[in-house]
Z-matrix of the N, CA and C atoms (Angstrom, degrees):
N
C 1 1.448
C 2 1.522 1 109.17
N 3 1.356 2 117.99 1 -23.20
C 4 1.437 3 119.85 2 177.61
C 5 1.557 4 113.77 3 -65.62
N 6 1.301 5 117.46 4 -25.61
C 7 1.457 6 122.82 5 -175.39
C 8 1.432 7 110.06 6 -71.83
N 9 1.376 8 119.32 7 167.35
C 10 1.493 9 123.53 8 -179.79
C 11 1.621 10 102.93 9 -78.54
N 12 1.301 11 105.60 10 154.39
C 13 1.550 12 112.97 11 177.93
C 14 1.528 13 110.13 12 -61.12
N 15 1.384 14 113.63 13 142.81
C 16 1.594 15 116.02 14 173.98
C 17 1.380 16 111.48 15 -76.85
N 18 1.418 17 120.01 16 -30.17
C 19 1.417 18 121.69 17 -176.71
C 20 1.568 19 110.21 18 -126.08
N 21 1.285 20 113.83 19 155.28
C 22 1.452 21 119.77 20 -175.97
C 23 1.618 22 115.35 21 -112.59
N 24 1.339 23 118.31 22 165.42
C 25 1.413 24 116.75 23 -176.98
C 26 1.683 25 104.95 24 -72.83
N 27 1.298 26 110.28 25 141.73
C 28 1.480 27 118.68 26 -178.18
C 29 1.535 28 113.34 27 91.51
N 30 1.320 29 122.07 28 2.25
C 31 1.447 30 123.70 29 -179.34
C 32 1.592 31 104.12 30 -97.30
N 33 1.413 32 107.83 31 145.52
C 34 1.539 33 114.79 32 175.20
C 35 1.546 34 110.06 33 -86.66
N 36 1.230 35 113.21 34 141.95
C 37 1.561 36 121.76 35 179.20
C 38 1.468 37 107.97 36 -135.86
N 39 1.290 38 112.29 37 174.62
C 40 1.509 39 126.10 38 177.59
C 41 1.582 40 107.31 39 -132.42
N 42 1.216 41 117.22 40 155.24
C 43 1.392 42 121.09 41 168.43
C 44 1.605 43 112.29 42 -82.64
N 45 1.257 44 118.82 43 144.88
C 46 1.426 45 123.93 44 169.99
C 47 1.526 46 113.55 45 -55.46
N 48 1.361 47 116.77 46 153.52
C 49 1.419 48 120.00 47 -175.14
C 50 1.488 49 110.68 48 -56.58
N 51 1.358 50 122.31 49 -45.54
C 52 1.437 51 131.89 50 -175.31
C 53 1.487 52 112.28 51 -114.70
N 54 1.329 53 124.52 52 71.94
C 55 1.440 54 115.56 53 -174.45
C 56 1.401 55 114.01 54 -78.44
N 57 1.255 56 121.14 55 150.90
C 58 1.539 57 126.36 56 173.41
C 59 1.595 58 103.85 57 -74.85
N 60 1.329 59 119.18 58 118.96
C 61 1.440 60 119.59 59 -177.21
C 62 1.540 61 110.75 60 -79.14
N 63 1.402 62 120.27 61 0.71
C 64 1.420 63 119.38 62 166.25
C 65 1.511 64 111.67 63 -78.97
N 66 1.440 65 119.25 64 -10.29
C 67 1.410 66 120.66 65 -176.17
C 68 1.666 67 107.57 66 -102.20
N 69 1.200 68 111.28 67 8.92
C 70 1.466 69 116.07 68 177.88
C 71 1.597 70 118.21 69 -119.85
N 72 1.221 71 120.48 70 129.27
C 73 1.565 72 124.64 71 -174.07
C 74 1.480 73 104.33 72 -118.73
N 75 1.240 74 122.14 73 117.98
C 76 1.409 75 124.97 74 178.77
C 77 1.612 76 111.21 75 -90.47
N 78 1.295 77 116.73 76 143.91
C 79 1.429 78 118.72 77 176.52
C 80 1.565 79 105.48 78 -135.93
N 81 1.287 80 124.13 79 94.03
C 82 1.349 81 127.74 80 -176.24
C 83 1.497 82 116.60 81 103.65
N 84 1.347 83 114.48 82 -17.03
C 85 1.478 84 119.89 83 174.03
C 86 1.415 85 108.33 84 -94.50
N 87 1.296 86 124.69 85 120.94
C 88 1.438 87 126.91 86 -175.29
C 89 1.531 88 108.81 87 -81.69
N 90 1.315 89 117.78 88 -29.13
C 91 1.436 90 118.69 89 -174.81
C 92 1.589 91 105.75 90 -126.07
N 93 1.340 92 116.29 91 113.01
C 94 1.453 93 120.13 92 179.04
C 95 1.507 94 114.81 93 -57.93
N 96 1.360 95 118.40 94 -30.10
C 97 1.332 96 120.72 95 -177.98
C 98 1.514 97 112.50 96 -61.99
N 99 1.430 98 116.83 97 -24.25
C 100 1.474 99 121.27 98 -177.31
C 101 1.670 100 103.75 99 -62.25
N 102 1.320 101 115.90 100 -27.31
C 103 1.468 102 117.93 101 179.62
C 104 1.438 103 117.43 102 -57.50
N 105 1.437 104 116.31 103 -33.57
C 106 1.373 105 125.84 104 173.85
C 107 1.606 106 117.24 105 -54.45
N 108 1.311 107 112.10 106 -31.05
C 109 1.443 108 117.75 107 -175.77
C 110 1.575 109 111.30 108 -75.89
N 111 1.452 110 119.24 109 -24.86
C 112 1.305 111 120.84 110 169.22
C 113 1.498 112 117.30 111 -70.05
N 114 1.237 113 120.93 112 138.89
C 115 1.395 114 125.71 113 -174.19
C 116 1.624 115 110.23 114 -90.52
N 117 1.388 116 114.78 115 -42.33
C 118 1.385 117 119.85 116 -177.66
C 119 1.563 118 110.01 117 -130.52
N 120 1.211 119 118.98 118 160.66
C 121 1.444 120 126.59 119 170.24
C 122 1.492 121 112.73 120 -138.48
N 123 1.403 122 114.87 121 157.74
C 124 1.335 123 124.07 122 -176.51
C 125 1.560 124 107.83 123 -107.95
N 126 1.289 125 113.71 124 131.65
C 127 1.606 126 113.01 125 173.95
C 128 1.429 127 112.01 126 -79.58
N 129 1.361 128 112.28 127 118.06
C 130 1.531 129 118.02 128 178.24
C 131 1.574 130 112.27 129 -91.39
N 132 1.346 131 115.10 130 -34.77
C 133 1.501 132 114.21 131 -173.13
C 134 1.527 133 104.22 132 -153.66
N 135 1.396 134 110.81 133 139.69
C 136 1.452 135 116.40 134 175.50
C 137 1.491 136 106.46 135 -108.83
N 138 1.345 137 116.05 136 149.29
C 139 1.470 138 127.54 137 -172.72
C 140 1.543 139 110.00 138 60.66
N 141 1.251 140 120.44 139 39.05
C 142 1.549 141 123.27 140 -175.11
C 143 1.541 142 115.24 141 -62.26
N 144 1.364 143 112.73 142 -23.05
C 145 1.413 144 115.91 143 176.85
C 146 1.573 145 106.44 144 -143.05
N 147 1.428 146 109.28 145 160.79
C 148 1.507 147 113.35 146 178.03
C 149 1.511 148 105.81 147 -74.40
N 150 1.354 149 110.84 148 155.56
C 151 1.442 150 117.01 149 176.63
C 152 1.540 151 112.24 150 -62.22
N 153 1.322 152 116.53 151 129.18
C 154 1.457 153 122.82 152 -164.60
C 155 1.555 154 107.99 153 -99.14
N 156 1.274 155 119.24 154 -29.59
C 157 1.567 156 122.03 155 179.29
C 158 1.431 157 103.55 156 -156.89
N 159 1.457 158 112.72 157 150.52
C 160 1.418 159 121.14 158 179.03
C 161 1.586 160 113.66 159 -78.15
N 162 1.232 161 113.75 160 131.84
C 163 1.477 162 123.08 161 173.72
C 164 1.589 163 107.57 162 -133.16
N 165 1.301 164 115.55 163 142.30
C 166 1.498 165 124.41 164 179.73
C 167 1.510 166 105.24 165 -59.77
N 168 1.206 167 117.42 166 147.21
C 169 1.544 168 124.36 167 -179.76
C 170 1.564 169 100.04 168 -86.67
N 171 1.377 170 112.69 169 141.71
C 172 1.365 171 117.30 170 174.42
C 173 1.637 172 102.07 171 -127.23
N 174 1.278 173 117.11 172 132.34
C 175 1.414 174 122.61 173 -170.76
C 176 1.514 175 107.67 174 -69.56
N 177 1.329 176 124.51 175 -28.48
C 178 1.448 177 119.75 176 -173.37
C 179 1.466 178 109.57 177 -90.20
N 180 1.444 179 119.50 178 -27.85
C 181 1.462 180 126.27 179 -177.36
C 182 1.501 181 113.41 180 -97.06
N 183 1.311 182 117.23 181 -34.76
C 184 1.428 183 120.09 182 -178.22
C 185 1.560 184 107.56 183 108.08
N 186 1.256 185 114.57 184 -163.35
C 187 1.401 186 123.96 185 -167.51
C 188 1.645 187 111.93 186 -118.57
N 189 1.256 188 111.46 187 -141.65
C 190 1.535 189 116.40 188 -172.10
C 191 1.529 190 108.49 189 -113.90
N 192 1.273 191 122.65 190 19.13
C 193 1.521 192 118.70 191 -179.46
C 194 1.542 193 98.61 192 -76.47
N 195 1.444 194 111.07 193 147.61
C 196 1.346 195 126.84 194 178.40
C 197 1.501 196 114.48 195 -95.01
N 198 1.362 197 115.45 196 132.38
C 199 1.496 198 121.44 197 -178.79
C 200 1.567 199 102.78 198 -117.73
N 201 1.418 200 113.06 199 143.24
C 202 1.412 201 118.71 200 172.60
C 203 1.533 202 104.99 201 -98.94
N 204 1.350 203 115.97 202 128.77
C 205 1.380 204 118.68 203 -175.57
C 206 1.644 205 110.58 204 -121.30
N 207 1.386 206 112.04 205 155.09
C 208 1.408 207 121.78 206 175.79
C 209 1.512 208 107.98 207 -116.16
N 210 1.290 209 116.00 208 123.00
C 211 1.505 210 117.29 209 174.75
C 212 1.485 211 108.91 210 -69.64
N 213 1.350 212 117.80 211 137.24
C 214 1.473 213 124.50 212 -177.16
C 215 1.598 214 103.87 213 -73.91
N 216 1.301 215 110.85 214 127.55
C 217 1.480 216 115.62 215 -179.39
C 218 1.484 217 116.16 216 88.64
N 219 1.358 218 118.42 217 6.11
C 220 1.438 219 125.92 218 -178.75
C 221 1.558 220 111.53 219 -137.76
N 222 1.268 221 116.53 220 168.15
C 223 1.492 222 119.43 221 172.54
C 224 1.487 223 116.64 222 -107.79
N 225 1.344 224 114.02 223 6.83
C 226 1.478 225 124.62 224 -179.53
C 227 1.380 226 107.32 225 -74.54
N 228 1.373 227 122.43 226 133.93
C 229 1.492 228 127.88 227 163.61
C 230 1.538 229 110.03 228 -111.39
N 231 1.414 230 111.43 229 154.48
C 232 1.422 231 118.95 230 176.75
C 233 1.500 232 109.01 231 -150.92
N 234 1.246 233 116.13 232 169.36
C 235 1.507 234 124.09 233 174.15
C 236 1.524 235 114.53 234 -109.95
N 237 1.271 236 116.15 235 134.81
C 238 1.459 237 120.31 236 178.03
C 239 1.654 238 105.45 237 -138.49
N 240 1.334 239 112.06 238 141.99
C 241 1.477 240 122.92 239 173.36
C 242 1.463 241 109.97 240 -68.05
N 243 1.229 242 120.63 241 147.14
C 244 1.477 243 127.84 242 -179.70
C 245 1.540 244 115.55 243 -51.47
N 246 1.370 245 111.95 244 -36.40
C 247 1.556 246 113.46 245 -179.31
C 248 1.520 247 118.04 246 -74.99
N 249 1.383 248 118.74 247 -1.61
C 250 1.446 249 126.30 248 171.51
C 251 1.413 250 118.24 249 -95.69
N 252 1.390 251 117.73 250 -1.36
C 253 1.412 252 125.33 251 -169.58
C 254 1.618 253 107.82 252 -114.33
N 255 1.259 254 116.05 253 148.53
C 256 1.474 255 123.67 254 174.19
C 257 1.490 256 107.06 255 -138.89
N 258 1.279 257 116.41 256 163.94
C 259 1.502 258 126.40 257 174.75
C 260 1.642 259 103.26 258 -76.75
N 261 1.387 260 111.97 259 143.93
C 262 1.583 261 116.27 260 -175.56
C 263 1.423 262 106.65 261 -66.34
N 264 1.357 263 111.00 262 153.21
C 265 1.406 264 120.94 263 171.00
C 266 1.556 265 111.40 264 -82.01
N 267 1.320 266 116.22 265 161.68
C 268 1.443 267 121.14 266 -179.07
C 269 1.489 268 110.25 267 -59.84
N 270 1.298 269 121.71 268 -36.43
C 271 1.412 270 125.27 269 -178.55
C 272 1.564 271 109.20 270 -57.46
N 273 1.363 272 112.52 271 -43.15
C 274 1.393 273 119.35 272 -173.59
C 275 1.663 274 110.64 273 -68.15
N 276 1.321 275 109.23 274 -34.00
C 277 1.506 276 117.70 275 177.36
C 278 1.399 277 115.03 276 -76.10
N 279 1.390 278 120.41 277 -7.28
C 280 1.342 279 121.41 278 -177.25
C 281 1.597 280 116.28 279 86.68
N 282 1.270 281 116.83 280 7.17
C 283 1.426 282 118.76 281 -176.24
C 284 1.566 283 110.68 282 -98.39
N 285 1.389 284 116.13 283 160.27
C 286 1.353 285 118.21 284 175.25
C 287 1.531 286 114.19 285 -103.22
């Protein structure tokens, strides 16, 4: 948590293929599985919640910082830890 955030407000991100549901908090979304239908998410807030539990830092995935996300095409927001996010692929962005 002492390191700088890997992602910034306004960036597009994707969830990893097999996210740990313990690291996702929904607010407004009754079913977390609905999140898998969205391809991309917009970061609305960094450090949206205090660290809730210790996890070891992984240089490739990140740490336990919480991000508030907005699903593209929806008004539902939710919080995800840094380690469950990745930068979007070119396919998601519509590039070849």
